[in-house]
DOPAGU-24950 format. One record per residue: residue number from 1; x, y, z of N, C-alpha, C, O in turn. Coordinates in steps of 0.2 Angstrom, whole numbers. Layout:
<rs>
nr / n.east / n.north / n.up / ca.east / ca.north / ca.up / c.east / c.north / c.up / o.east / o.north / o.up
NUM / X / Y / Z / X / Y / Z / X / Y / Z / X / Y / Z .
...
</rs>
This chain:
<rs>
nr / n.east / n.north / n.up / ca.east / ca.north / ca.up / c.east / c.north / c.up / o.east / o.north / o.up
1 / -13 / 42 / 22 / -18 / 42 / 25 / -19 / 36 / 29 / -22 / 36 / 34 .
2 / -16 / 30 / 28 / -15 / 24 / 31 / -11 / 24 / 36 / -13 / 21 / 41 .
3 / -5 / 26 / 35 / 0 / 27 / 40 / -3 / 32 / 45 / -3 / 30 / 51 .
4 / -6 / 38 / 43 / -6 / 44 / 47 / -14 / 40 / 54 / -14 / 40 / 61 .
5 / -18 / 36 / 50 / -22 / 33 / 54 / -19 / 28 / 59 / -21 / 28 / 65 .
6 / -15 / 23 / 57 / -11 / 19 / 62 / -7 / 23 / 65 / -4 / 20 / 70 .
7 / -6 / 30 / 65 / -1 / 33 / 71 / -5 / 37 / 75 / -4 / 38 / 81 .
8 / -12 / 41 / 73 / -16 / 45 / 77 / -22 / 41 / 79 / -26 / 45 / 82 .
9 / -24 / 34 / 78 / -31 / 32 / 80 / -30 / 24 / 85 / -29 / 19 / 83 .
10 / -30 / 28 / 91 / -28 / 21 / 96 / -33 / 17 / 96 / -31 / 11 / 97 .
11 / -40 / 18 / 94 / -44 / 15 / 93 / -44 / 11 / 88 / -49 / 8 / 87 .
12 / -40 / 11 / 85 / -39 / 7 / 76 / -34 / 3 / 79 / -35 / -3 / 79 .
13 / -29 / 6 / 83 / -22 / 0 / 84 / -25 / -5 / 88 / -23 / -10 / 87 .
14 / -30 / -4 / 94 / -34 / -9 / 98 / -38 / -14 / 94 / -40 / -20 / 97 .
15 / -40 / -12 / 89 / -45 / -17 / 84 / -39 / -20 / 81 / -39 / -26 / 80 .
16 / -34 / -17 / 78 / -30 / -22 / 73 / -27 / -27 / 79 / -27 / -33 / 78 .
17 / -26 / -25 / 84 / -21 / -29 / 90 / -26 / -35 / 91 / -24 / -41 / 91 .
18 / -31 / -34 / 91 / -37 / -38 / 95 / -38 / -44 / 87 / -38 / -51 / 88 .
19 / -39 / -40 / 82 / -39 / -47 / 77 / -33 / -50 / 75 / -33 / -56 / 74 .
20 / -28 / -45 / 74 / -22 / -49 / 70 / -16 / -51 / 76 / -11 / -52 / 74 .
21 / -18 / -50 / 82 / -12 / -52 / 87 / -7 / -47 / 90 / -6 / -42 / 87 .
22 / -5 / -49 / 96 / -3 / -41 / 100 / 4 / -42 / 96 / 5 / -37 / 94 .
23 / 7 / -46 / 94 / 14 / -46 / 89 / 14 / -41 / 83 / 19 / -39 / 81 .
24 / 9 / -39 / 82 / 9 / -32 / 78 / 12 / -27 / 80 / 15 / -23 / 77 .
25 / 11 / -26 / 88 / 13 / -20 / 91 / 21 / -21 / 93 / 24 / -26 / 95 .
26 / 22 / -14 / 93 / 29 / -14 / 97 / 28 / -14 / 105 / 23 / -13 / 109 .
27 / 34 / -14 / 107 / 34 / -12 / 115 / 31 / -4 / 118 / 30 / -3 / 124 .
28 / 31 / 0 / 112 / 26 / 6 / 115 / 20 / 6 / 113 / 16 / 11 / 114 .
29 / 18 / -2 / 109 / 10 / -1 / 108 / 9 / 2 / 101 / 4 / 0 / 98 .
30 / 14 / 5 / 98 / 13 / 6 / 91 / 12 / 0 / 85 / 15 / -5 / 86 .
31 / 8 / 2 / 80 / 10 / -5 / 76 / 14 / -5 / 72 / 16 / 0 / 69 .
32 / 18 / -12 / 72 / 23 / -13 / 66 / 21 / -15 / 59 / 20 / -21 / 57 .
33 / 21 / -11 / 56 / 17 / -12 / 50 / 19 / -17 / 45 / 16 / -19 / 40 .
34 / 25 / -21 / 47 / 27 / -25 / 42 / 23 / -32 / 46 / 21 / -36 / 42 .
35 / 23 / -31 / 50 / 21 / -37 / 55 / 13 / -38 / 54 / 9 / -43 / 54 .
36 / 11 / -32 / 54 / 4 / -31 / 51 / 0 / -33 / 46 / -6 / -34 / 45 .
37 / 6 / -32 / 40 / 6 / -33 / 34 / 6 / -40 / 32 / 3 / -42 / 28 .
38 / 12 / -43 / 36 / 13 / -52 / 35 / 6 / -55 / 38 / 3 / -60 / 36 .
39 / 4 / -52 / 42 / -3 / -56 / 46 / -8 / -53 / 42 / -6 / -57 / 38 .
40 / -12 / -49 / 39 / -17 / -47 / 35 / -16 / -50 / 29 / -21 / -52 / 26 .
41 / -10 / -49 / 26 / -11 / -52 / 17 / -10 / -59 / 18 / -9 / -63 / 13 .
42 / -10 / -62 / 24 / -7 / -70 / 22 / -16 / -74 / 21 / -17 / -80 / 22 .
43 / -20 / -69 / 20 / -26 / -73 / 16 / -30 / -67 / 15 / -29 / -61 / 15 .
44 / -36 / -70 / 12 / -41 / -65 / 8 / -46 / -62 / 14 / -49 / -56 / 15 .
45 / -46 / -67 / 20 / -49 / -65 / 24 / -46 / -59 / 28 / -49 / -54 / 29 .
46 / -39 / -60 / 30 / -37 / -54 / 34 / -37 / -48 / 29 / -37 / -42 / 31 .
47 / -36 / -50 / 24 / -36 / -43 / 18 / -42 / -39 / 21 / -43 / -34 / 24 .
48 / -47 / -44 / 20 / -55 / -38 / 20 / -55 / -35 / 29 / -56 / -30 / 31 .
49 / -53 / -40 / 31 / -53 / -36 / 39 / -48 / -31 / 40 / -49 / -26 / 44 .
50 / -43 / -32 / 37 / -40 / -25 / 37 / -41 / -20 / 33 / -38 / -15 / 34 .
51 / -45 / -21 / 29 / -50 / -15 / 25 / -54 / -11 / 29 / -55 / -5 / 30 .
52 / -58 / -18 / 31 / -65 / -16 / 34 / -63 / -12 / 40 / -67 / -7 / 42 .
53 / -56 / -13 / 45 / -54 / -9 / 50 / -53 / -3 / 50 / -55 / 2 / 53 .
54 / -47 / -2 / 43 / -44 / 3 / 43 / -50 / 9 / 39 / -50 / 15 / 41 .
55 / -53 / 6 / 35 / -56 / 11 / 30 / -58 / 19 / 33 / -56 / 24 / 33 .
56 / -62 / 16 / 37 / -66 / 22 / 41 / -64 / 26 / 45 / -68 / 31 / 47 .
57 / -57 / 25 / 48 / -52 / 30 / 51 / -49 / 33 / 46 / -49 / 39 / 46 .
58 / -46 / 30 / 41 / -41 / 33 / 36 / -47 / 39 / 30 / -46 / 44 / 28 .
59 / -52 / 35 / 29 / -56 / 41 / 26 / -58 / 46 / 29 / -58 / 51 / 27 .
60 / -60 / 46 / 34 / -61 / 52 / 41 / -54 / 57 / 39 / -56 / 62 / 35 .
61 / -48 / 55 / 40 / -42 / 59 / 40 / -43 / 61 / 32 / -41 / 67 / 30 .
62 / -45 / 57 / 28 / -44 / 60 / 22 / -49 / 65 / 18 / -47 / 67 / 12 .
63 / -55 / 66 / 21 / -60 / 71 / 21 / -59 / 75 / 23 / -59 / 81 / 21 .
64 / -56 / 74 / 32 / -54 / 81 / 33 / -49 / 85 / 29 / -50 / 91 / 28 .
65 / -44 / 82 / 26 / -38 / 86 / 21 / -43 / 88 / 16 / -44 / 94 / 15 .
66 / -47 / 84 / 13 / -52 / 87 / 7 / -54 / 93 / 9 / -53 / 99 / 6 .
67 / -58 / 93 / 15 / -61 / 99 / 17 / -56 / 105 / 18 / -58 / 111 / 16 .
68 / -49 / 105 / 21 / -47 / 111 / 23 / -44 / 111 / 15 / -45 / 117 / 14 .
69 / -42 / 109 / 10 / -39 / 109 / 2 / -46 / 113 / -3 / -44 / 118 / -7 .
70 / -53 / 112 / -2 / -57 / 114 / -5 / -57 / 121 / -8 / -57 / 123 / -14 .
71 / -56 / 125 / -4 / -57 / 132 / -3 / -52 / 134 / -7 / -53 / 140 / -9 .
72 / -46 / 130 / -8 / -40 / 134 / -11 / -37 / 131 / -17 / -32 / 133 / -20 .
73 / -40 / 125 / -19 / -38 / 122 / -24 / -45 / 120 / -28 / -50 / 119 / -25 .
74 / -43 / 120 / -35 / -50 / 118 / -41 / -48 / 111 / -40 / -53 / 107 / -39 .
75 / -41 / 107 / -41 / -42 / 98 / -42 / -37 / 97 / -36 / -32 / 100 / -36 .
76 / -41 / 92 / -32 / -40 / 89 / -25 / -38 / 81 / -28 / -43 / 77 / -29 .
77 / -32 / 79 / -31 / -30 / 72 / -31 / -30 / 67 / -24 / -27 / 68 / -18 .
78 / -33 / 63 / -26 / -34 / 56 / -20 / -31 / 49 / -23 / -35 / 45 / -27 .
79 / -24 / 48 / -21 / -21 / 42 / -23 / -23 / 35 / -18 / -20 / 32 / -13 .
80 / -28 / 33 / -20 / -30 / 25 / -17 / -32 / 19 / -21 / -36 / 19 / -25 .
81 / -29 / 15 / -19 / -30 / 9 / -23 / -36 / 7 / -23 / -39 / 5 / -28 .
82 / -39 / 6 / -17 / -44 / 1 / -15 / -52 / 5 / -17 / -57 / 3 / -15 .
83 / -50 / 13 / -21 / -57 / 16 / -21 / -65 / 13 / -22 / -71 / 15 / -20 .
84 / -62 / 6 / -29 / -69 / 3 / -29 / -71 / -2 / -22 / -76 / -5 / -20 .
85 / -65 / -4 / -20 / -67 / -10 / -16 / -70 / -6 / -9 / -73 / -10 / -5 .
86 / -68 / 0 / -7 / -71 / 5 / -2 / -78 / 6 / -3 / -82 / 6 / 2 .
87 / -80 / 6 / -10 / -87 / 9 / -13 / -88 / 14 / -13 / -94 / 16 / -12 .
88 / -83 / 20 / -12 / -84 / 26 / -10 / -83 / 32 / -18 / -81 / 38 / -19 .
89 / -83 / 27 / -24 / -81 / 31 / -30 / -84 / 35 / -32 / -82 / 39 / -36 .
90 / -92 / 35 / -29 / -98 / 41 / -30 / -95 / 47 / -27 / -97 / 53 / -29 .
91 / -90 / 47 / -22 / -87 / 53 / -16 / -82 / 58 / -23 / -81 / 64 / -23 .
92 / -80 / 55 / -27 / -77 / 59 / -32 / -80 / 61 / -39 / -85 / 58 / -41 .
93 / -77 / 65 / -43 / -79 / 69 / -48 / -77 / 65 / -55 / -80 / 66 / -60 .
94 / -69 / 61 / -54 / -69 / 59 / -57 / -63 / 53 / -56 / -59 / 54 / -53 .
95 / -63 / 47 / -60 / -61 / 41 / -57 / -54 / 39 / -61 / -57 / 40 / -66 .
96 / -50 / 39 / -62 / -44 / 37 / -65 / -39 / 32 / -63 / -36 / 32 / -58 .
97 / -38 / 26 / -66 / -36 / 21 / -64 / -28 / 19 / -68 / -29 / 18 / -74 .
98 / -24 / 19 / -66 / -16 / 18 / -66 / -16 / 12 / -66 / -18 / 9 / -61 .
99 / -12 / 8 / -73 / -12 / 0 / -73 / -6 / -2 / -75 / -1 / 2 / -77 .
100 / -5 / -8 / -75 / -1 / -11 / -80 / -1 / -19 / -81 / -5 / -23 / -78 .
101 / 3 / -19 / -85 / 3 / -29 / -86 / 5 / -31 / -79 / 9 / -28 / -74 .
102 / 0 / -38 / -79 / 2 / -43 / -71 / 7 / -42 / -69 / 8 / -39 / -63 .
103 / 14 / -44 / -74 / 21 / -45 / -72 / 23 / -37 / -70 / 24 / -37 / -64 .
104 / 24 / -31 / -73 / 25 / -25 / -71 / 23 / -24 / -63 / 27 / -22 / -58 .
105 / 15 / -26 / -63 / 13 / -23 / -55 / 18 / -26 / -51 / 21 / -24 / -47 .
106 / 16 / -34 / -53 / 21 / -37 / -49 / 29 / -34 / -45 / 31 / -33 / -39 .
107 / 31 / -34 / -50 / 38 / -32 / -50 / 39 / -26 / -45 / 43 / -27 / -40 .
108 / 35 / -20 / -47 / 34 / -15 / -46 / 32 / -13 / -38 / 33 / -8 / -35 .
109 / 28 / -18 / -37 / 24 / -20 / -29 / 31 / -22 / -26 / 33 / -19 / -21 .
110 / 36 / -28 / -29 / 40 / -30 / -26 / 46 / -27 / -22 / 48 / -28 / -16 .
111 / 47 / -22 / -28 / 52 / -17 / -27 / 51 / -12 / -23 / 55 / -10 / -19 .
112 / 45 / -9 / -23 / 42 / -2 / -20 / 41 / -5 / -11 / 42 / -1 / -7 .
113 / 40 / -11 / -11 / 38 / -13 / -4 / 44 / -17 / -1 / 44 / -20 / 5 .
114 / 49 / -18 / -6 / 53 / -24 / -3 / 51 / -30 / 0 / 53 / -32 / 6 .
115 / 47 / -32 / -4 / 42 / -41 / -1 / 45 / -45 / -9 / 47 / -43 / -14 .
116 / 44 / -51 / -7 / 44 / -55 / -10 / 38 / -57 / -16 / 34 / -53 / -17 .
117 / 39 / -62 / -20 / 34 / -60 / -27 / 28 / -64 / -23 / 22 / -62 / -23 .
118 / 29 / -70 / -19 / 23 / -73 / -15 / 18 / -66 / -13 / 12 / -65 / -14 .
119 / 21 / -63 / -9 / 18 / -57 / -4 / 15 / -54 / -8 / 9 / -55 / -9 .
120 / 19 / -50 / -13 / 17 / -45 / -18 / 9 / -48 / -23 / 5 / -44 / -26 .
121 / 10 / -55 / -24 / 4 / -57 / -27 / -2 / -56 / -22 / -6 / -52 / -23 .
122 / -2 / -59 / -15 / -6 / -59 / -12 / -10 / -53 / -9 / -15 / -53 / -5 .
123 / -5 / -47 / -11 / -6 / -41 / -11 / -12 / -37 / -16 / -16 / -32 / -15 .
124 / -11 / -41 / -20 / -13 / -39 / -27 / -18 / -42 / -26 / -23 / -38 / -27 .
125 / -20 / -49 / -25 / -24 / -52 / -26 / -30 / -50 / -21 / -35 / -53 / -21 .
126 / -29 / -45 / -15 / -33 / -41 / -11 / -38 / -38 / -15 / -43 / -37 / -13 .
127 / -35 / -34 / -21 / -39 / -30 / -25 / -43 / -32 / -29 / -45 / -38 / -30 .
128 / -46 / -28 / -34 / -51 / -30 / -39 / -47 / -31 / -44 / -42 / -28 / -45 .
129 / -49 / -36 / -47 / -44 / -36 / -56 / -44 / -31 / -58 / -49 / -27 / -56 .
130 / -38 / -29 / -61 / -38 / -21 / -65 / -43 / -21 / -70 / -45 / -15 / -71 .
131 / -45 / -27 / -75 / -50 / -26 / -81 / -58 / -24 / -79 / -62 / -22 / -84 .
132 / -59 / -24 / -71 / -64 / -21 / -69 / -64 / -17 / -64 / -69 / -16 / -61 .
133 / -58 / -14 / -63 / -57 / -6 / -62 / -56 / -3 / -68 / -57 / 3 / -68 .
134 / -54 / -5 / -73 / -53 / -1 / -79 / -62 / -1 / -83 / -64 / 4 / -86 .
135 / -65 / -4 / -81 / -69 / -4 / -83 / -76 / 0 / -79 / -81 / 2 / -82 .
136 / -74 / 2 / -73 / -79 / 5 / -69 / -75 / 12 / -70 / -78 / 17 / -67 .
137 / -69 / 14 / -72 / -66 / 20 / -71 / -65 / 25 / -78 / -65 / 23 / -84 .
138 / -66 / 32 / -76 / -67 / 36 / -81 / -63 / 36 / -86 / -65 / 36 / -92 .
139 / -56 / 35 / -84 / -50 / 38 / -87 / -46 / 31 / -85 / -47 / 28 / -80 .
140 / -42 / 29 / -90 / -37 / 22 / -88 / -30 / 25 / -91 / -30 / 26 / -97 .
141 / -26 / 26 / -88 / -17 / 26 / -89 / -15 / 19 / -89 / -17 / 14 / -85 .
142 / -12 / 18 / -94 / -6 / 11 / -95 / -1 / 12 / -93 / 2 / 16 / -97 .
143 / 2 / 10 / -88 / 9 / 13 / -87 / 13 / 5 / -88 / 14 / 2 / -84 .
144 / 14 / 3 / -94 / 19 / -1 / -95 / 26 / 1 / -98 / 30 / -3 / -100 .
145 / 26 / 7 / -99 / 33 / 11 / -100 / 35 / 13 / -95 / 34 / 12 / -89 .
146 / 40 / 17 / -97 / 45 / 22 / -93 / 41 / 26 / -87 / 34 / 27 / -87 .
147 / 45 / 28 / -82 / 42 / 34 / -78 / 40 / 42 / -82 / 35 / 45 / -81 .
148 / 44 / 42 / -87 / 42 / 48 / -91 / 37 / 48 / -95 / 34 / 53 / -96 .
149 / 35 / 41 / -97 / 28 / 41 / -101 / 22 / 40 / -97 / 16 / 41 / -99 .
150 / 23 / 39 / -91 / 19 / 39 / -86 / 15 / 46 / -83 / 9 / 47 / -81 .
151 / 21 / 52 / -84 / 22 / 57 / -82 / 17 / 60 / -89 / 13 / 64 / -87 .
152 / 18 / 59 / -94 / 15 / 62 / -100 / 8 / 61 / -100 / 4 / 65 / -101 .
153 / 8 / 55 / -98 / -2 / 52 / -100 / -4 / 55 / -92 / -10 / 58 / -92 .
154 / -1 / 55 / -86 / -5 / 60 / -83 / -6 / 66 / -85 / -11 / 68 / -83 .
155 / -2 / 69 / -87 / -2 / 77 / -88 / -8 / 77 / -94 / -12 / 82 / -94 .
156 / -9 / 74 / -98 / -14 / 73 / -102 / -21 / 72 / -100 / -26 / 74 / -103 .
157 / -20 / 67 / -93 / -27 / 68 / -89 / -30 / 74 / -86 / -36 / 75 / -85 .
158 / -24 / 76 / -85 / -24 / 82 / -79 / -25 / 89 / -84 / -28 / 94 / -81 .
159 / -24 / 89 / -89 / -25 / 94 / -94 / -32 / 93 / -97 / -35 / 98 / -98 .
160 / -34 / 88 / -97 / -40 / 85 / -100 / -47 / 89 / -93 / -52 / 92 / -94 .
161 / -45 / 87 / -88 / -50 / 88 / -82 / -47 / 95 / -82 / -52 / 98 / -84 .
162 / -43 / 99 / -80 / -43 / 107 / -80 / -48 / 110 / -85 / -52 / 114 / -83 .
163 / -49 / 107 / -92 / -53 / 109 / -96 / -60 / 109 / -95 / -64 / 113 / -97 .
164 / -62 / 103 / -91 / -70 / 101 / -88 / -71 / 106 / -84 / -77 / 109 / -85 .
165 / -67 / 107 / -79 / -69 / 111 / -73 / -68 / 119 / -72 / -71 / 122 / -67 .
</rs>
């Protein structure tokens, strides 16, 4: 949704360029996501500003998708790391937090985004600590093992959800 917001909301692009500088834009005026990330995640203030600026557009797009899916799907899963930071947890019937040990989280962020440890740490530091998310969640899946174990645990939670609805 974030990528879609950056690609489809020219007002958002302008606001981001005003806040983080024109060097986050390519020659066509599109966001260079790596440049934006470098600028935004270099400070807590930058991370907060990025969230504050992108959230309205991102969440509007997400809600448009939810509306299209509601009539044809019993369960809609929205994968978003910042549900609590956005303050929208009440919009969802069930919050599942997937977490892991801090070193594994860092390693996985580094691998997924192809970034250095310092940058991965900065990005994770911009989020609520896992222990707070775990306390506020309806269910928690600990992802300290293999992908297969994660899938098994996710299926258990999904099956439970299917029984509830």
